[in-house]
N, C-alpha and C positions, 0 to 999 in steps of 0.2 A: 748031120746035126751041126743046124745051127746054135753057135751055142752064145748067150745070149748075151747082149754087154751095152751098155747102160753107156747112154750118153748125158758128161756132167754138164749142169745145168747150170746154167749163166752166173755169175756172182756175177749179185745190186750194190753197186757197194755206195752207200750214203756221204753225201756232198750237202756238207755241210759249210755255209758259208761269213764268216770271218766282219765280223764285225767290233768297234770299236768302240769305246769303250763311251757315255754321251759325259764332257764333263758343263755343268754348272758357274753358265755364263753373270761377273755379275753383272747387278742390274746396281743404276749409278740409282740413287733417290738423287734428283734437283727441290732444291722450295721456292718457294712461291718466294716472292713478296707482296706481304702482306700490308693494302694500300694503309695508310695515315690515315687517320679521323679526321676530315680539321674540325681547328676550334669552334670548338659553341658562338651560339652568336653574346653568346653572357662573362667570357672569361675572356676574349677578344675585346669586349667595350671595358672591360675592369682592367685590361693588358695598359691601351693606350690612356685611363684614366691612371694608372699609378707613373706611369713615362714624362704624364701631361702636371704631374703634381713633383714630383719632384724635378724638374728642369725648371716649375716656377717658382721648387728651392733652393734653384742652385742659383738662381736669378737676381734675385730673388737676396742670399749670402753678401753676392758678388755687389751689386750695391752697393751696400752696407762699408761695404769694403770700397767700395769707393771713396761713398761720400761718409769713409773714416780721413780714409785720407788724404785729401782733400782739405780738410776741414784743417787735421795736422798740419800747411800746406795753407792757405789762403782764405778771411770768414769776409763774407757781405758784410755793412756795416750801413747806417740807415742817419747823415743826419736829422740832429734835433735839436728845432732852435734857432740862435743868431749868434752865440759866444765865441765862431772862429770866422763873421765876416767880415772882409768878403772873398775873406779863400773859399768857405764854406757853403754856403747854405743849404737851406733847411730843407728837407725834401731832396733829397744828392744819396743818391745810392753810390759808394766804394769796396773796391774789391784792400782790409784788411794787407801784411804781407808779416806770418808769424812768425818767416827760420832764419829773417833779419837776427829780431829780441832771442835768439834761439840758444840756453846756456851748456855752461860740458855738465853745473858744479851741479852734488849731487844728484848726476850720473854720471852710468861707465863711460863718457866719451869726454871725466878727467882727468885719465887715467889716456888718450889718446890725444886729444889735443889740451896744448902746454897752455898755462896760466899764465900772465905774464902783470896783471893786477895785481893791488900789492892785497893782501889777507880782506881785508874788510872788504873788501868792493867786488859783485859781480861779475863772475869767469863771463864769459860771450863769445861763445864761438863765433859771430863775426860782428864784434867792433863793440855792439845793441848802439843807446840811440843817442843821437851828436843831435848839438844847438840846430834850430832848428828844423827839426821831425817836427813831423805831423802823427799823433800816437795815439793809441785808441788803450783804455788804461780803466781799469775798475777802480768809481769812487774809493779811496780812501776811508771813507764816511756812510754809502755808500754801496756797503757787497750785491745790489742785487743793480744798479747799476754800473752804464757804460758810456765812458764822458772823454770826449777828443781835444785834445788840446798840444796849444804845440812849447817841444822844449826846446825853456828858457840854457836856462841853473843848471850845472853838472859837477854829479861831487866831491864833495870839500871845497868847489866853488865862493866866494862870500858875494850875495847875493842884496842892494839895499836897491830900491826907487825910489825916487824923488821929482815928485814933480811932476810926475805918467813916464820920465825913461828911465831904465830900467841901466842898471852899473853892473856891469861881472867885475869882480871882483878889483871895484876903480875905477875904471874904464867904462861909458857909454856903451851901450851900444845899440848899433845902427842893424835901425826894423824896418827897412822901404815897401812893406810887407803889409805897415798899415796905411787904415783912415780915419778910425776912430782909435784917437787918442782918450787915454786914462789923464785923471789929475790926480790922481789920491797917490799917497809917497805908502812906503816897506821898512819898514828901520831895517838897517840889516841885520843877514844871519851868515853862520853856515853853513850853505847843508850839507844833513848827513851823513856820514857811506852809503849805497847805497842808494840812495834815494831821490830825487828829481824836481826841482821847479818848471810851474807848468805852468802861460795865459793864453789864454784865451785870443788871438781879434782883437777881436771886439771887444778891445777892452776895457769901456765904462760896460756890459753890457757883459761881463762871462763868471761865473763865479770859479775860480783857479787858484791858485794858491797866493795869489796877493792878503788870502783872507788866512793865513795861516801854516797852511796844514801843502803837504812836501805826498810827491811818488816814490813810495815802494819801487823795488823789478821787481817783488814779485805778486804789484800791482797787475805787467803793463804785458800789456796781451796783444802791439803789433804796433810797425808801424801801415801809416796812409798809402797807397800804391798806387790805383787807381783809382780813377772818376768812372764808373762806364753810364748811370743815370744822374740828371736826364742830357740826351746823345749833345748835346750843350755844351755839352759839360768834357764829356771824353775827353780822356788824354793820361799818363802818367802827372802823378806826384812833385811837379818842381822841388828841388832840394830848396832850399834861404840859402841867398846867398850876407858873410857879414862882412865888414873894410874889419881887418885885423891891425 
């Protein structure tokens, strides 16, 4: 008798496939550049206008500064009248040097520039007016008018005129630049401190110190330096030479 037997059934094993865990990779966000908006036509015109105005303001300020700086050193002057004939003629244009008569007294330069003059005399930085200088000054009697004359007498000197001849401290003054001589007299006087005795080269036709007035140092504007018009008279003003 056949005994019953069993055949073991094949065992099925489930096969699993191992999978790696999923890792989320970081996503890099790149910002896109934002295109700049071009300025509007109105804004562009406004900026250009402001820039132009500022440049004009700067130019004007610079021009004013240069003008003031130049005016503090030189000044132009037009000769009017015949009182300085034959040295100068009416309509002639001159440059006046103002620096030569600059003063230290009453300014911060008092502490820098030594005062070698007496206490009653102005302290000129460059020596002040000299005899023979052709000067421009404010008229002592008319502050709104400028005169041009020649310095004849200096502060403290004695001046006298006899028949048109000038005597300084008792000695006659030789004046080779004269062609129009005076015939008047002027009684002897001592020129006050800080004042100057001036005469025009056209002695018979000049309103000057022979009428009795002097020129205070405060009225001085400057020394005639250069003649620039008309071209035939162009040149540096020559200093007068006197016999010692």
